N, C-alpha and C positions, 0 to 999 in steps of 0.2 A: 444573683451573683453570676458573673461571666467567668467561665473556666478559661484557663490559659490557652488550651488547645483551640478553643473557639475564636480566640483573638488572632491567631496566626493565619495569614493569607496563604492559600494553596498556590503553589507555583503553576505556571502554564504547562500542562502536559503535552500540548500539541507538538512542540519541536521533537520530543522523544518519539512520539508516534510517527511523525513525518519522516524523521531520520531512519527509524526502523523500516518503514515502508520503502523509502527512497533508496537506501543502500542495498537492501535485499533485491529490489526490483532491478537496479542497475546490474548487479552481479548475475541474476538469473538471465537477464536479457543479453548480457555479453555472451552467455552460453547459447541462448536462442539464436543470436546472430551468427553463431558458428566460430566465435573467436576462441573460446575456451571449452573444455570438456565439462560435463556434469561431474561434480565431486562432492565429497563430504563437506567441503567449505560452503557450498551453496545450500546444501541441506541443513547444516548447522545454523547458518544465517536465517534460513526459513523458520526453523524451530524457535530460536532464541531471540533474534532481533526483529525479524519480520513478524513472528508469531507472538511470543511472550511480551516483548516490549510494547507492541501495539495493544495487546489486551490490557496491560497495565495502564497505558495512556488512556484507553477507552473507559476503563473503570474510573480513573481520576476525572475524566471529562463528565461522566455521569454524576459523580459526586458534586461537581460544580454546577450541575443542572444544564449542561450543554448536550442536548439530545443528538444534534447532528454529528458532532465530533465523537461522542460516545458510541453512537451507532456505527460510524465509519471505522474508527480505530478498532473497535471490538470485532466487527465483521471482517475486516481485512486481516487482523491477527488470526482469526479462525480460518480465513482463506489460506494463509500461509501454512498453518498446521495441517489443514486438510490436504493441501497440495503435497506436502512432504509425506503424509500418510499414503496418498495415492501412489507415490513413487516407491515408498519403502515397504508397505504392507505385502505386496506380491513377492518381494524378496525374502521376507522373514516368516510369512505364514504359509505353510504348505496348502496347496489346493486353491489359493486365491489368485485369480488371473489378473493380469494387467488390464486396465480399461481399454476398450476399443477406441479407434480414432473418432468414431461417431459419438460415443458416450463422452469423451473428453471435449468434443465440440459443443455438446449440450451443456456440460459443466461450465465451460468458459463463456458460452453465450448467456447463461443464467447470471454469471458474475457481470457480464457486460450490461445486461438489463438493469441489474441492481445499481451498477455504477452510473449508468445513464440517468436513472432517476435521482440519484444523489447529485449528479452534475446539475440537474435542474434547480436543486436547492442552492447551489453555489452562486446562482445568478444574482442573489442578494448579498453575496459575500465578496471578498477581494479577488482581483484578477489573477493573482498567482494561484490561488486555490482553484479557480476556474480552469487554469491551464493543467493543473495536476489531474483534476477529475475528467476534463475533456480528453486529455491524452490517454488516461487510463481506460476510459470507455472505448476509444478507438483500439487500444492495445488488446483488450479482451476480445473484441470482435475479429481483429486480425488473427489472433491466436486461434480462435474458433475455426476460422476459414483455413488457417495455416495447418491445422491437423490433417488436411487433405491436399495441401499444396506447399511443398518445401520452399518455394520462392517467397510466398506470402509469409511463411514462418520466419524466414530470414529478415524480411522487411519489418515484421512485428518486433523482432529482436532489436533492431536499430531504433524503432519508434519507442520501444520500452525503455531503452537507455535514456532517451530524451525525457520520458515521463518520470523516471526515477530521479534524474538530476533536477527536474522541476520541483520535486518534493524536497530534495536536499537543499535547494536554494531557499525555499519557503521556510524550512526549519532553521537554517542559519540566519535568515533575515529576521525571523521572530526573536531569536536569541540575541543577535547583535543589536537590533533596534531597542529591545528592552534594556539591555545593559547600558546603552548610550542615552536612553531616554529621548531619542529622536529617530527619525527615519534616515538610516544610513543606506539600507538596501530596500528600495521601494517594493511594495506588494500590490499596489494599485487598488486602493480602497474604492468601493462602489459608493457613489453619493446619491 
């Protein structure tokens, strides 16, 4: 006997994860580019949309057997939560110091290494996803260098805006193409 719940198809969680990543990345990097100040708006996006929404998308991807997307969304959701923690914990816990520029460089470089490895996996996937992971790899390494060079930090901000919008494009393309049942916004499938 097949249960009703087993008969329902799960929705594609990737647009949720991509949008959570993309919008949060754009907002933080508008700050990194020096256009807006750091505020609770960016931190809240980091916790709820960048963090929690990506974790949810990652868990849904795992449920569907998608190891790549499950690992990516879950990891980047936890990245956003850890970044907000790095910013907020010294403000709310007495005796806990802010990280040094060197320790932040190492943190960001580790994320760059992880992202670079994930980028290699996208070479079998669509071109839009390759752009997201390629620009994100560059972003993490620019930010790691930018911890010691304000000009590179600003450049990273602008590059991060491009990265975030590439994820937003892919999210909206997946939603729109699914609704229309045809390719309205191309994502460049790899053949």
